N, C-alpha and C positions, 0 to 999 in steps of 0.2 A: 504493500500500500504506500509506504513512504517513498520507495524508489520511483514508483509511477508518478506520484505527485511532484517529486523533485524534478523529474525529467520534463514534465509538463511545464513547470515554472521556467526551466532552462530554455525550452523551445520558444516560449513567449517573451523571453528577455526579462523575466521577473524574478529570477533567482538572485538572492542577496547573499553576501558574505560579510563577515566581520573583518575590519581592518584594525591592526594593532597600532594604537597611538602611543608614542614614546616620549611625549612632552606635554606641557600644560596647554590648555585651550586658549591660545593667544593668537596674535596676528600671523605668526609663523608657527607651523606645526610639524613635528617629526612623525612620520608614518613609515614603519618598517624600514627604518634606517635612512630615510631621505627627508629633506626639509622642503616644505611647500608653503606658499602663501595660502592662508586659511580663509576661505570665503564661505564657511559652512557652520560657524559657531553661533549659538544664541547668547554668548557671553558679551552682550552688546556694549557694556561699559568697561569691560576688561577687569571687573572686580574679582574674578576668580583667582587672580594672581596678585591682587593688591597687597603690599607688605603689611599694612595695618590689619587687614583681615586675617592674613596668615598668622600674625602674632596673636590675635585674639583666639584663633583656633588652638594654637599651642598652649596658651594659658588655660583654656577650657579643658583640654585633655589632661593637663596636670591636675586640675581640680576634680573633674568629674569622670575621668577615664574615657573609654571609647563608647561602648553601647549604653543606652539608658537602662537596660536590664529588665524592663517590664512595660506593659501598656500604660497609657496615661491614667486610667482609673485605678491602677494597682499602686505602683510606686515609680512610674516613669515620667511623671510631670514635675520637672525640676524648676528651680527659680528662674533659670534661663528661658525655659519654655514659657513661663508666665510673663516674663519681661518682654519676650518677643511678641506674644499675643497682644499685649497691651500696646506695644509700639506699632504693630501692624494696624491695630484698630485706630490709633491716632493718625497714622499716615494715610489711611483710607477714609478718614472722616466718619468712622462708624463707632457704635457704642462698645462693641466687643469683637473679638476674633478668636479663631481656633486654628491650631497648627496641625497639619497632616504630614504624613511621611513622604507622600508623592502627590503630584498633580492628578495623576490617574485615580489614585485612591480617594482624593478629595472629591472629584466630580462624581465618581461612582457612589461614594458614601453620602454626599449631600443629596443627590437626586433620588436615590433609592429610599432615603429617609423621608424626604418631603412629599413624595408622590405615591399614589397607590391606585388600586382599582377604582375606576370611575372618574379619575382626574384626567385632564388634558394637558399635554406639553407640546409647545410649538418650538421647533429648532431649525435654525438656518442650515441649509444643506451642506455647507462646508465647515460646520462646527467640528471641533476635535472629536476623535473616535471615543474618547473617554466620556464625553457628553452623551453621545448616542448610546453607548453601553450602559451608562447610568440610567438613562430613560427607559431602556428596555428592561433592565433589572427591576425597575420600580413597578412594573405592570400597569403603568398609566397608558392611556391611548396616545401614541406618538404621531404627531403631524409634522412632516418636514416641508418647509417652504423654500422656494428657489432663493438662491444666494442674494442677500441684500434686497429682496423684493418685498417692500413693505405694502405694496398694493395687494399682492397675493396674500400676505399675512392678514391684511384688513378684511379681505373677502372671506377668509377661513374663519376669522374671529366672529364675523357677522352670523355665521351658521351655528355657533355654539349655543347649546340649550341654557337657559337661565339657571343659575345656582351651581353650575359646575365649577370646580376649582381649576384655575388656568395658570400655567407658568410658561413664560417665554424665555428661552435660553439662547444665548449667542456668544461666540467669541467676541472680544473687543477688537483685537487685531487677528486676522486670519493668517495662520502660520505658513501656509504655502503660497498665498497670493499677496500678502503684505498690505491688504486693504483694510478699511475700518468698517465695523458694523454701523448702520444708520441709527445709532442709539436715540437721538432726539425723536425720530418718528416712532421707534419702537416704544419708547416711554409714553408718548402721547396715546398710542393705541392701547397700551396696557391700562392707562388711567380710564380710558373710555369704556373698556370692557372688564374693569375690576380684576385685572390679572397681575400676578407678580412678575418681576423681571430678575433674571440671573445673568451676570456677565462674567465670562472667563477672561480675565485680564492678564494671562500669563505673559504674553508678548508685549504688553503695554506698560506694565508696572515698571517704573524707573526710566521709562523711555518717553511716554506721551504726557502732555499737560505741562503748564508753565513750571510746575515744581516736580514733575515726574511721577505724579500720583495715578496716572493711567487715563483710560478713555473717558471715565466719568468726569474727571477734571478737564480733560481736553474739550469736551462738549459743554461744560458748565452745568452738569446735571447732579451736582452734589446734593445728597439727601433724597434723590429720586429713584435710586436703584437699590432695592432692599437686600440683594444678595450679591456680594462681590467675592469672586474666587480668583486666585492667582497662584503663581509658583514663586519659589525662592531660588530657582535654579537657572534663571536666564539673566536678565540685567542685574539682579541681585547677586548672582555669581556663586551661590551656595547650593543648597539642596532642600527639598521639602515643598510644602504648599500651605495655603491658608484659605480660610473663608472669613469674611468680615460682614457684620450686620448688626441687628438688634441684640440686646441681652437675651431676649426670649428665643431668638433663632439659635444662638450659640448654646444656650442651656438645652434646648430641644435636641440639637445635634450631638451634644455630649452624651445624651441618653439614648439616642436612636440611630446614630450613624455607625453601622457595623464595621466599616473599614477603619473608623477611628477607635472604636471600643476594643476591637480584637487584634490590634497591631501594636507592636512595640514602638514606643515613642521615637521620634526623630532623634538621632544622636546629638548630644548637647553641643558638640563642636560646630555643627551646622547652625544651630540656634545662635551661637556666639558670632559666627560669621555673618549671619543675616542682620543681627543687631548693629554691627559696625557698618555693614553695607548700607543700611537704611540711613544711618548717620551721614555717611559720605554723600549719598544721593541728595540729602537735604542741604548739607553744608558746602558742597563743591559742585555747583551747577555747571561749572565749566567742563566737567567730564561729559555730561549729557550734551552740552553744546558742541563739543568736539565730534561726538557721534553724529549729530545732525549735519555738521559741516562736511564730514566725510561722506555721509549718505547723499547729500545734495550734489557734491562734486562728482561722485561716482555715477549717480543717476543721470546727470547731464551728459556725461561721457557715453554712457550706455545708450541713451536715446539718440545721440548724435551718430552712433554707429548703426542705428536702425533696428535695434532689438525691440521686441514686443515685451513690455514689462507689466502687462495687464493693467490693473488699476492700483498699483502699489502706491502707498502714501507713507511708508515707514522704512526703517533700515532693512526690512526683508524685501529684496528686489528679485522677483523671478524672471528668468529669461525663457520665454515660451518657445518650445521646439516642436511639439506635437507628437511625432512618432516616437515610440519607446526606444526602438533600435537606434535612431538618430541621436536621441538624448544620451544614451549610453556611450555612443561613439564620441560625442562631443565631450563628455566627462572624461573619457580616457585620453583624448587628445589634450585637454587642459592639464590633466595630471602629468602627461609626458613633458609638458612645457613648464611645470612647476607650480600649477594652481590647483588646489584641492577644492572642488565644487561638485559634489555628487549629483547624479541624475535622480530626479524624483519621478516615480512611475506609478501606474495603477497598482494596487487599489488606493494608494495614498492620495492620488489625484484622479480625476475622471479619465476614461479612455480618450485618446487623442489630445490630451492636455499635458503630456510629459514635458518636463522642463529641467533647467538647471536652476536650483534655488540658491541665490547668493544672499549673504547677509553681512552687514557692515559692523565694525567695532570701532569704539573710540580710539583704540590703540593702533589702528591701521595708520601708517604714515602716508603722506602724499606720494612718495615713491612707490609704496605698495599698490596704491590705487592706479597709478600710471602704468605700472607693470601689468596689473590685471586687465586694464583696458587694452593694452597692446596685444596681450595674448588672446583676449576675447575677440579682437578684430581679426587676427590671423585665423583662428580656429573657425569663427563664425563664417567668414568669407570662404574658407576652404571647403566647408560643408554645405555652402549654399543657404545658410540660415539667414544671413544678412547680405 
C-alpha cells in the first residue's frame, strides 16, 4: 500500500523529502553542507537569532530546565507561562490569553471546543489546514466561501436559520498568497448576523499594524474581533501559539480545549524567548521597518521582471508558475545558483497554482536582494516564466 502511494506521488511530482539544515534560520542558510540565500523562512524579523533572546533562553534553562514536565492543569504552568499570557493579552488588546504548544494544536483545540452539532462555521477557502481540521473535528456544519469573497459570504449568511450559533474564521495574512483577509467587511457582516469572528494572525503578528500588533491593528478594528489566535514561531522567532480574548473565553478554553488540557506545556525556554521578542517588537520598531523596506525593494524588482505575485501585500511574495513540474524545475535551478526557495505544490495550493513562495526578512541585506533578483531573472527567462 505504501509503495503504491509513494510511486503515485512521485509520478505526479508531489513526493516530498526532508532537507537537513545545518545552520540557524537566517538570511543565509546551510543545507547539506552548502550555503544558500534563504528566501523561505517565516523568521520575518530575524528574532530567532537575536542575542538578547538567546541569552534569555539560556537563563530560563538554568532556572527551569528543559521540559515543563506536565500539562498546564497539573504542574506545567510556570511563572513564565503566566507572564507570557499576560503580555500577549496586553499586546493584542485583549482581557486575557492562553498559551498553546503549537499553532496547529491551538486552532484544533479552540475550534473543536467552541463549536458543536448544530453550529455553523464559515471559513475562507485558503485558510490554514489546521483551521479546516479544527472545524471538522468540532462536528459543526462547515461552509467554505471563495477566497476573500465577502459577497459570497453575505449570501450564505442570509440563508442561515435564526438562532443558530455562527462563527466566521479566516487567516489574517494568507501564508501562501501573502494577501490580507477583508476583515472590515467580515466584521460588518458578523455584526449584522450576530456571528463571532476568529482571526488566525500567525503571519501578521509582529509584522502588520503601526506597532506590529497584527491585522486587527492594521485595519483599526481593535475590540471588534473577539477571538485572536496566532503563533510565537514566525516574526516572534520562538515556538508555540496563543489565543487572546475575553476572560470568559480563556476560562472556557482552559476547561474545554482538549489539545490544551492533554498536552505538556510549552517548554519554558520558548516562553522566555517570546517575552523578550515581544519587548523588542514594541521597543525597536526599526526592525519591522527594515523588513518592510526590504519587502518593498524586492517586490518592485520582482514586478519589474514580470513575475505574477498574485495579490501579495506582505513580506510573503509568491511567484506564480502554474504547473507543478515547472515549479519544481524552477526551484532546482534556483538552488543550483545559490537561492533556496522551494516549490509549493498541491495539495498545499490548488491545482494549476504551483509557485515559488518567497518570503523576506529584516536581516536580508540589499546585496542579498540584488543577488536574488539577478538569479530570478536568469532562471525565470530561461524557463519561459517571464
